[in-house]
N, C-alpha and C positions, 0 to 999 in steps of 0.2 A: 504493500500500500504506500509505504513511504517512497519507494523508488518510483511508483506510478505517479505520485504527486509531484515528484521532482521533474519527471519527464514532461509533464503537462504544464509546468511552470513557464510562464512567458515573461520576456523582458519588458520592463516598463516602457511605455510609449515616450518618445522624446518630448520634452516639455517645450512650450512655446519660446521660453527664454533661450534654450539650446538651439532651436531652429532659427531664431532671429539673431543669434550672436554675430556681431559684425566680423567680417573677414579682414585680415590685415591688409592695409592699403599697399598697392604696388608702388605708390609714390612716396612712401615714408622715407626711403633712402635717397631720394632725389637731391636734397640739399647737400648730403655728404658726397654724393657723386660729383656734383657741380664743383664743390670745394676741392675735391681730389683732382679733377681735370684742370682747374685753374692753377693749382699748385704744381702739377706736372708741366704745364705750359710755362710757368715762371722759371722753373728749374732748367728746362730745355733752352730757354732763351738766355739764361745766365751763363750756361756752359756751351753756347752755340759754336765757339771755336773748336770744341772737341766733338760735339754732336754732328755738326754739318758734314765733316768728312765721312763719318760713319753712315749717315743717312744716304749721302751721295754714293758712297761705295756700295751700299746695299742695293740701290736702284741699278747701278751699273752691273752688279753681279746678276740680278734678275734679267737684265737686258741681254747679257752675253751668255746666259745659262744654256739656251738651245744650241748656240754655236759651239760652246765648249763640249756639250754632249756629243755632237756630231764629230768633233775633232777627236774625242776619246775613242770613237769606234775605229779610227785609222792610225792614231799616233799615241805614243805614251802620254800620260796625263800631264807631266811637267812640260812637255813640248807644247801641248795645247794651251796651258796657262801662259807660257812665254809668248805664244803667238797672240793671244787675246790682249795681254798687257802691251805687246808691241803695237798692235792696231790702235789701242787707246793712246799710246805714247805718240804715235804719228799724228793722230787727230789733235792731241794737246799741243804738239810742236807747231802744227799748222795754224792753230788758233793763236798761239803766241807770236808766230811770224806775222800774221795778219795785223795783230794789235800794234806790233812794233812798226810795221809798214805804214799803218794809219797815222801813228804819232809822227813818224818822219815826214810823211807827205803834208800833214797839217802844219807841223812845225816849220817846214821850209817856206810856207806861204803865209805864215801867221802875221808877219809884219805888214804885208800887202793888205790883208783883210782888216787889220787894225786901222790902217790909214783910210781905207775905203769906208769903214764903219764910222770913223770920226767925221769924215766929210759928209756922209749922209745924215748923221745926227745934227751937224751944224745947220744943214738945210731945213731940218724939221724942228729946230729949236724955237723959232718964233711961233709956229703953230702950237707946239706943245705948251709953251708958256701961257697961252690963252686959257688952257685948261688946268693950269697949275701943276704941270708935269715937268720935272727936272730931268733932262736927258744928259747922260754922261757916258762916254765910251767905256770907262772903267766899270760903270754899273752893269753894262751888258756883256762884260767878260773879256774886253780887249786885253788889258794887262794881266788879268787873272788867267787867261788862257796861256799866255807865255810863261807865267810862273808855274802853272800846273804841268805844262809840258817839260819843264826843266827840273821838276822835283818828283821823280818816280822811282828812286832807288829803294826807298823803304817799302813802297808798295810792291815792287818786284820781288824783294826778298820774302815778303809775307806770302805772296802768291806761290813762290817756289816751295816754301815750307809746307803750305797747304797741299799742293799737288804731291809732294813727296810722301806726306802722311796718308793722303788718299790712295796712292798706289800701293803703299804697304798694307793698308787695311783691305783693299780690294784683292790683293794676292792671297791674303789669309782666307778671305771669304770664298774665293774660287777653289782653294784647296779643300775647304770644309763642305763644299756643296754635296758631294756624294754621301758623306756622313750625315748631313742634314736630312737628305732624302730617307736614309735608313732610320734615323730617329723619328721622322714624321710617320713612317710606315709601321714601326714597331712600338713607338711610345704611346700611340693612341689605339683605340679599338672601337669596333662597332660604328654607330652613326657618327660619332665625333671624328673618327678617322676618315670616313668618306667625305664629310663636310670640309675638313682641313685640306685634304688632297684636292678636292674640287676647287676650293678657294685659291690654292697655290697655282693650279693649272690655269685658272681664269686670269689671275694676275699676270702670269708669264705671257699668255697669249695676248692679253690686252696691251701690255707694255710693248711687245714686239710689233704689233699692228700700229699702235699709236706712234712709235718712234719712226717706223719706215714711212708711214704716210706723212707725218709732220716734216721729215727730212725732205721728201720729194716735193711737198708744197713749198717749203722754204727755198729750195733750189730754184723752183719756178719763179718765186717772188724775187729772189736775188737777180736772176737773169733778166727778168722783165724790167726791174728797176735799173740795172746797169745799162741795158741796151737803150732804154728811153733817155736816161740822163746823158748818155754819150751823144745821141742824136740831137738832144736839146742844147748841147754845148755847156752843160754844167760841170764845173771842175770837181775833181775827186769822184767821178761817177762810179767807179768800181769799188771805191772805199765805201760809199753809201750803199752799194749793192751788197757788200759783205755785211754791213750793219743791218740791212733789211733781212738778210738770211739768218743772222743770229737772233735778232729781236722777234722774228716770226715764231720762234719757239715759245714766246710768251703770249698766250691767248689774249684776245680782247684788246689789251692796251699796247702790246708790242708793235703791232702794225701802225698804230697812231704815232708812237714815239719815233718809228723809223722814217716817217714822212717829214718830220720837223727839220733835221739838219740840212738835207738838200734844198728845202724851200728857203731856209735862212741864207744859205750860201748863194742861191740864185738871187735873192733879194739884195745881197751886198754886191754880187758880181755884175749884175745888169743894172742899167740906168732906169729902164722902164719897169713899172709894176706889173705889166702884162706877162712877162716871162715867169716870175715866181708864181703868179696866179695860175698860169698854164701848167707849170710843174706841179703845183698842189693838186689841181683837178686830175691830171693824168695819173699821178701816183695814187691818189685816192681810188681811181677807177681800177688800177692794177690790183691794189690791195683788196678791194671789195669783190672783184670777179674771182680772184683766186681764193680769198679767205671765206667768202660767204656763199660761193657757188660750188667751187671744186672741192674744197676741204670737207664740208659735211657729206658730200656724196662719196668721197673716197673713204672717209672714216666709217660710214654706215652706222650700225648700231653697236659697234664694238666699244666705242668711247661714248656711252650714253649718259652724258652729264648735262644738267640743265644749264643753259647759257648764263642765267643769273648766278647759279652756283659757281660756275667757272670764273665769272668776274669777281665775285666776292672772295673766292679762294685765292685768286691772284693778288687782290688788294691785301688780304689778311696775311698770307705767307710772305708777300713782299715787305710789309711792315714788320713782320715778326722776325724774318731771317735775312732781310736785305735783298741784294741782287740775286743771290742763289735761290732765295725763296720764290722769286718770280718764276724761275724756270722749273722749280720742283712743285709748284702749286697744283697743276693738273695730275701728275703722278701720285702725289700724296692724297688728293681727293679721290682718285680712282681706287687706291688701296682701301680707303675708308669705306667707300660704297660697296666694293666687292666683299670685304670682311663682314659688313653689316648684313649683306644679302645672304650670308651663309651662317649667321648666328641667330638662334631662336630669340624672338622678341625684339630684334634690331632691324627686321625687315622694313618697317615704316621709314626708318632713317635712310635706307638705301633707296626707297621709293621717292622720297623728297629730294634726294641728291640727284636722281636720274632725270632724264628729259621727258619722262611720262609717255614714251612711245607706245607702251602696252595699254595705255588708258585712252588713247585717242579714238578708238572704235566703239566707245560705249554710248554713243548718241549725244544729243545736245546737253550742255551743262545747265543746270537749273539756275535761276536768279539767286543772288546772294541771300535774299530774305526768305527763300524757300528751301534752303539746303537741308534743314532738319527734317522736313517732310519727305524730301527725296531720299535721305539716308534711312528713314523709317521704312520706306518701300523697298529698299535694297536688302534682299535676304541672302545674298551671296556671302561666301566666306571672306573675312578680312585678313589683311596681312598679319602674320603672327598667330593666326588661328589655324586649326586643322582644316582639311578639305570638307566640303559639304557632305551631309549624310548620303551614302550611296555612291559617292564619287570614288573612282579608282585611284589609288595612290600611284605616283610615278615609280618605275622600277629603280631599285637601289643600284648604285654603281657597283661594278664588279670588284670583288674583294681581292685585288691583286696590287702589288707594289707599283708605284709610278716609276717609269723609266725615263722617257723623254718629257721634260716639264712642259713643253709646248704642245704635247699631243694629248688627246682625250683618253680617259681611262678605258672606255669601251673599244677604241681603236687599238690600244695596246693589248687588250685581252684577246681581240680577234687575231692580231698579229702573232701573239704568243701561241694561240691554239693552232694556227697554221704551221708554225715552226715545229710544234710537238708532233703534228701529224706527219710532217715530212721526215722527222727524225725517227 
């Protein structure tokens, strides 16, 4: 009887208090997270002289990873590393030669342009005084340019030290790449492993595509600028072409900055204002046709960043890390977007950083005052949530180690299966 009573004993029904007990808020740790991010940013900026070579070396290692893998298939590893470092050394030497050539060219004609600038400013002085503007050649950089061209020893030594440390760190990273792959494959397991491998593969593919397309577009921009300025008779035409090539790697504002020097030179070189105005219009056309028409079509959806996000990232990283920050802005933002897209709960951040191409086929956008009603009618799954009930989940990636970082996991699995069948 006692056992029978125990078997029929039921658990007490949950009380209303237990059922309505508030769940812990997902935002309770938000202030701590914000403080941690701000503290990290402060520290990274304080030690930027050490961090910048590490970050730049990391990006270069990712960029040269596919090439190094292919060299490893045919040559000893140390030979491949030497070849990669040799390629980068040639590029660095070419950039240094161009900068020294530019300084020599401008320095050789600096006196002439200072005199021309003073003469033009004297002609504009009566008009400027009516508006309370004081014109002085020194204010606009005449003598300052001469002093700047003559004091570059300390800057040169700093750049050489930076480049030397960069090559040293890059060599260590290239040596560690195979070990990093093994750590990535054996240090994680399950879904975390698949997500990490997928994120690394996407970063490598995106970097490779972005750099190749951006280099091609920059070459076209430099050639177009050099040819036009030569035909227009503007001095230092191919110097400004090289400047346009380099600055074109800075999205949004690089092309604007590249137009300013040749227009200023044309304004000082020619007596009429029509020539510099013509130079301004033609350079703007070249930059817009290549930058706004060709570049997006060549990039496709690989670099799917919002134009506003690109502009804000360039401004932020340029302020944060100076000139190098301008060039690293897009790669840094790409890494953040890709990582967020592969981490549970951070998918909305990836969506807001992207260009929204996957959302443009969802019909007309409701008016701002009716967004809540439209959101109530939307029953589809949201980012960060699971698939809708009854929806099939995408197949998990194959549980095989990653070999070529620029190749998809499924492609590697198929290739490995073919090799095993042939063996």
